[in-house]
C-alpha positions as CSV (number, residue, x, y, z in Angstrom):
1,X,-147.8,57.1,183.5
2,X,-146.0,58.4,186.0
3,X,-148.6,59.1,188.6
4,X,-151.3,56.5,188.2
5,X,-155.0,56.8,190.0
6,X,-157.0,53.8,191.3
7,X,-160.0,54.2,192.8
8,X,-159.8,51.2,195.6
9,X,-163.5,51.5,196.3
10,X,-167.1,51.9,194.1
11,X,-168.0,55.0,196.5
12,X,-164.4,56.3,195.3
13,X,-164.0,57.5,198.3
14,X,-160.7,55.8,198.6
15,X,-158.1,56.3,196.4
16,X,-153.9,55.4,195.2
17,X,-151.8,57.7,193.3
18,X,-149.2,54.9,192.2
19,X,-146.1,57.4,191.2
20,X,-143.5,55.3,189.7
21,X,-140.0,56.4,187.4
22,X,-139.8,60.1,187.2
23,X,-142.3,62.2,188.2
24,X,-142.8,65.7,189.1
25,X,-145.4,68.6,190.2
26,X,-146.8,68.4,186.4
27,X,-147.5,64.4,186.9
28,X,-149.1,64.4,190.6
29,X,-151.5,68.2,189.8
30,X,-153.1,66.3,187.1
31,X,-153.5,63.2,189.1
32,X,-154.5,65.4,191.7
33,X,-157.2,67.6,189.6
34,X,-158.7,63.8,188.3
35,X,-159.0,63.3,191.8
36,X,-161.1,66.5,192.9
37,X,-162.8,66.6,189.0
38,X,-164.2,63.0,190.4
39,X,-165.2,63.1,193.8
40,X,-166.9,66.8,194.2
41,X,-167.3,67.9,197.7
42,X,-167.9,64.0,198.5
43,X,-164.9,63.1,202.4
44,X,-162.3,60.9,200.4
45,X,-159.0,58.9,201.5
46,X,-155.9,58.8,199.4
47,X,-152.8,56.7,199.9
48,X,-149.7,58.1,198.1
49,X,-147.9,54.9,196.9
50,X,-144.3,55.5,196.5
51,X,-143.5,52.1,194.2
52,X,-139.7,51.4,194.8
53,X,-137.3,53.1,192.6
54,X,-139.2,56.3,192.2
55,X,-137.5,59.1,191.9
56,X,-137.4,61.8,193.6
57,X,-138.0,65.3,192.2
58,X,-135.3,67.7,193.4
59,X,-138.2,70.4,194.9
60,X,-140.2,67.2,196.5
61,X,-141.0,69.4,199.3
62,X,-142.2,72.5,196.8
63,X,-144.6,70.0,195.1
64,X,-146.1,69.2,198.4
65,X,-146.5,72.9,199.4
66,X,-148.9,73.0,196.3
67,X,-150.4,69.6,196.4
68,X,-151.5,70.7,200.1
69,X,-152.3,74.1,198.7
70,X,-155.1,72.7,196.3
71,X,-156.0,70.3,198.3
72,X,-159.8,70.0,199.0
73,X,-161.8,70.1,202.4
74,X,-163.4,66.8,201.7
75,X,-159.1,65.6,201.6
76,X,-159.2,63.5,205.2
77,X,-156.4,61.2,205.7
78,X,-153.3,61.0,203.3
79,X,-151.2,57.7,204.0
80,X,-147.8,57.9,202.5
81,X,-146.2,54.5,201.8
82,X,-142.3,55.1,201.6
83,X,-141.3,51.5,201.2
84,X,-137.2,51.8,203.1
85,X,-136.6,55.4,201.3
86,X,-135.0,57.0,203.9
87,X,-134.2,59.9,201.6
88,X,-138.3,60.4,200.7
89,X,-138.9,59.5,204.8
90,X,-136.5,62.4,205.4
91,X,-138.7,64.8,203.1
92,X,-142.1,63.5,204.5
93,X,-141.2,64.0,207.8
94,X,-139.8,68.0,206.8
95,X,-142.9,68.5,204.9
96,X,-145.1,67.5,208.3
97,X,-142.8,69.9,210.4
98,X,-142.6,73.1,207.4
99,X,-146.6,72.3,205.9
100,X,-148.1,69.6,207.3
101,X,-150.5,72.2,210.1
102,X,-151.4,74.2,207.2
103,X,-154.6,71.6,206.4
104,X,-155.5,71.4,209.9
105,X,-158.8,68.7,208.5
106,X,-155.8,66.4,207.1
107,X,-154.4,63.4,209.1
108,X,-150.7,62.2,208.0
109,X,-149.4,59.0,207.8
110,X,-145.3,57.0,206.7
111,X,-145.9,53.8,206.5
112,X,-143.2,51.7,204.9
113,X,-146.0,49.0,202.8
114,X,-149.1,49.4,201.8
115,X,-150.3,46.8,203.9
116,X,-149.7,49.2,206.8
117,X,-151.6,52.0,204.5
118,X,-155.0,50.0,204.8
119,X,-154.2,48.9,208.5
120,X,-153.7,52.3,209.1
121,X,-156.6,53.7,207.5
122,X,-158.5,50.7,208.7
123,X,-157.9,52.2,212.4
124,X,-159.4,55.8,211.2
125,X,-162.3,54.0,210.3
126,X,-162.0,54.2,206.2
127,X,-163.9,50.7,205.8
128,X,-163.1,49.8,202.5
129,X,-159.6,49.9,204.0
130,X,-160.1,46.4,206.1
131,X,-161.8,44.9,202.7
132,X,-158.7,46.2,201.2
133,X,-156.2,44.3,203.3
134,X,-158.1,41.5,203.6
135,X,-158.1,40.9,199.8
136,X,-153.8,41.2,200.2
137,X,-153.5,39.3,202.8
138,X,-155.3,36.2,201.1
139,X,-152.4,36.9,198.1
């Protein structure tokens, strides 16, 4: 699947979306709807992990806008892991400029590695992230 949903803890408060290969709005919407159905009204945090070699849809800004529009108020943090993909970084910066303020309750971050994502989440007070970062450090 181009967009895989991975729950990072048993409480379902931290989800990682691994995005790989060729993907678009249909695949991302399916994953987001799966997450929303699972969490209900519970506050949660999301890591958008763009796996190395991922294709970048031509309508990525539109996909970001549509995703923000369906995001529930219970989504508190989004950390995008983009590696060294400068196109994703540039488009992410444009997204934050154009659409990021539409969901004032969501904090957005962009990092290069999954480990950096867990560090950001840990600083933001997401306790599950500290355990995950520790597990990655050990491997």
